[in-house]
C-alpha positions as CSV (number, residue, x, y, z in Angstrom):
1,M,7.3,39.8,16.9
2,S,4.6,40.5,19.5
3,D,1.3,41.9,18.4
4,A,2.2,45.0,20.4
5,S,5.1,45.7,18.4
6,N,3.0,45.4,15.2
7,R,0.8,48.0,16.3
8,K,0.5,51.2,14.5
9,L,0.7,54.1,17.1
10,P,-1.3,57.4,16.1
11,T,0.9,59.9,14.8
12,H,1.8,63.5,15.9
13,E,-0.1,64.9,13.2
14,E,-3.5,62.6,14.1
15,I,-3.3,63.6,17.5
16,S,-2.8,67.0,16.9
17,V,-6.0,67.2,14.6
18,R,-8.1,65.2,17.2
19,A,-6.6,67.4,20.1
20,Y,-8.1,70.6,18.0
21,E,-11.2,69.1,17.4
22,I,-11.7,68.5,21.3
23,F,-10.7,72.1,21.6
24,E,-13.5,73.0,19.2
25,E,-15.8,70.6,21.0
26,R,-15.2,72.4,24.0
27,G,-16.0,75.8,23.1
28,S,-12.5,76.9,22.0
29,I,-11.3,78.2,25.4
30,P,-8.0,78.2,25.7
31,G,-5.4,76.7,28.5
32,D,-6.4,73.0,28.2
33,D,-3.6,72.1,25.6
34,V,-2.1,69.5,27.5
35,S,-5.3,68.0,28.7
36,N,-6.5,68.4,25.1
37,W,-3.7,66.2,23.7
38,L,-3.5,63.6,26.3
39,E,-7.4,63.1,25.7
40,A,-6.9,62.8,22.2
41,E,-3.8,60.6,22.4
42,A,-5.8,58.3,24.7
43,E,-8.8,58.0,22.3
44,L,-6.6,57.5,19.0
45,S,-4.4,54.6,21.0
46,R,-7.4,52.9,22.1
47,A,-8.9,53.0,18.5
48,V,-5.5,51.5,17.5
49,E,-6.0,48.7,20.3
50,L,-9.5,47.9,19.6
51,E,-8.5,47.5,15.9
52,A,-6.1,45.2,16.5
53,E,-8.0,43.0,18.9
54,A,-10.6,42.9,16.0
55,Q,-7.7,41.8,13.5
56,S,-6.4,39.2,16.0
57,E,-10.0,37.7,16.7
58,T,-10.6,37.3,12.9
59,R,-7.0,35.8,12.5
60,N,-7.7,33.3,15.2
61,K,-11.3,32.3,14.4
62,P,-11.5,28.6,13.0
63,E,-12.3,28.5,9.5
64,A,-15.7,27.3,8.8
65,K,-15.7,23.6,7.2
66,Y,-18.6,22.4,5.5
67,V,-19.3,18.5,5.3
68,D,-21.4,16.6,3.5
69,S,-24.2,14.9,5.9
70,P,-24.8,11.4,5.4
71,I,-28.2,12.3,7.0
72,S,-31.0,13.2,5.0
73,A,-34.7,14.3,5.5
74,P,-37.3,11.7,5.1
75,A,-39.3,11.9,1.7
76,V,-42.8,12.7,2.3
77,S,-45.2,10.9,0.0
78,G,-47.9,13.1,-1.7
79,G,-46.2,16.1,-1.0
80,L,-47.4,18.8,1.6
81,R,-51.1,19.0,3.2
82,S,-52.6,21.7,4.8
83,R,-54.3,21.0,8.2
84,A,-57.9,21.5,6.5
85,T,-57.2,18.4,4.2
86,V,-55.9,16.2,6.8
87,A,-58.7,13.8,7.9
């Protein structure tokens, strides 16, 4: 199956709730039911797409592998010195 068929689409209830929130945000002025619905549907659908993209990127990200390095830092004899004591 493709990623598109695995996406969870927003439910009627989710769209309805968001459309009502948009209605309230716009001052509860009646008459824009369809516009509010379409905007809610678009917002929620886009959120689903973004979530699917994020999951896909996480799934396709190569796993970090840690390897012991044969290179080591050179040993410093006498420990660390401050500039004031270096002659």
